C-alpha positions in Angstrom: 117.1 12.9 44.9 114.7 15.6 45.8 113.1 15.7 42.4 112.6 12.0 42.5 110.6 12.2 45.8 108.8 15.1 44.7 107.7 13.2 41.5 106.8 9.9 43.6 104.7 12.1 45.9 102.8 13.6 42.9 102.1 10.4 41.4 100.8 9.0 44.8 98.6 12.2 45.1 97.1 11.6 41.6 96.6 8.0 42.2 94.7 8.5 45.5 92.7 11.2 43.9 91.5 8.9 41.1 90.5 6.2 43.8 88.7 8.7 45.7 86.6 9.9 42.7 85.4 6.5 41.8 81.7 5.9 42.3 80.8 4.2 45.5 78.7 1.0 45.2 75.0 1.9 45.2 71.7 0.0 45.6 68.2 1.2 45.0 64.9 -0.5 44.8 62.6 0.7 42.1 58.9 1.7 43.1 57.2 -1.2 41.1 57.4 -4.7 41.2 56.2 -6.9 38.4 53.8 -9.8 39.4 54.6 -13.0 37.5 53.3 -16.8 38.0 54.5 -17.9 41.3 55.9 -14.6 42.6 57.1 -11.3 41.8 60.1 -9.6 40.1 61.7 -6.9 42.3 63.7 -4.3 40.2 66.8 -2.8 41.7 69.3 -0.4 40.3 72.7 -1.4 41.3 76.4 0.0 40.9 79.3 -2.0 42.3 81.7 0.9 41.5 84.9 0.4 39.4 85.8 -2.6 37.5 83.8 -5.9 36.6 83.0 -8.6 39.0 80.4 -11.2 39.7 77.8 -9.6 41.9 74.6 -10.6 43.6 71.4 -9.1 45.1 69.2 -10.8 47.7 65.6 -9.1 47.7 62.9 -9.8 50.3 59.2 -8.7 49.9 56.4 -8.7 52.6 52.9 -8.3 51.7 50.3 -8.5 54.6 51.5 -11.6 56.7 53.5 -13.4 53.9 57.1 -12.8 53.2 59.6 -14.3 51.0 63.0 -13.7 49.4 65.0 -14.4 46.2 68.4 -13.7 44.7 70.0 -12.8 41.5 73.5 -13.3 40.3 74.8 -11.0 37.6 78.0 -9.7 35.9 78.7 -6.1 37.3 80.0 -3.8 34.5 81.3 -1.1 36.9 78.5 1.1 35.9 75.0 1.5 36.8 72.6 -1.5 36.0 69.1 -2.6 36.4 68.6 -6.2 37.7 65.4 -8.1 38.2 65.3 -10.3 41.3 62.6 -13.1 41.2 60.9 -13.6 44.7 58.7 -16.7 44.8 55.2 -16.6 46.7 51.6 -15.9 46.6 51.7 -12.1 46.0 48.8 -10.1 44.6 48.9 -6.8 42.9 48.8 -3.8 45.4 51.2 -2.4 48.1 54.1 -4.4 49.5 57.6 -3.8 51.3 60.7 -4.7 50.0 64.3 -4.9 51.3 67.6 -5.7 49.4 71.3 -6.5 49.9 74.0 -6.0 47.2 77.1 -8.0 47.3 80.1 -7.0 44.8 82.6 -9.7 44.4 83.0 -11.1 48.0 81.9 -7.8 49.9 78.6 -6.6 51.0 78.3 -3.1 49.7 74.8 -1.9 50.0 71.4 -2.1 51.7 68.0 -0.7 51.1 65.5 -1.5 53.7 61.8 -1.3 54.0 61.0 0.3 50.8 57.2 0.7 50.1 56.6 -0.7 46.5 53.5 -1.2 44.4 53.2 -4.8 42.7 51.7 -4.5 39.2 50.4 -6.9 36.7 
């Protein structure tokens, strides 16, 4: 009986260690956004952690007095990915500020707020 309990404790310890070693969800706004007709594409690096899921990113951009936001839905792979988020608006090449929120499956998992970006053509 003691051997069975010891074995169960060992399995539980390994399982918990595996969960603890999984990459946590991450979100990072890249320093450059791409100017497109009618808006910009904000590039973000995302990782929803373990497993596949449907995920989404909402990004907002402010340039001068103008601000707008857009979103992108994607299939999260469980590893690092680069996602382009289209944000509509009358933007021009130059400096701006961007913020983003990552949702993996049904949970809000990451934020990156107030990042200075350069909008390029």
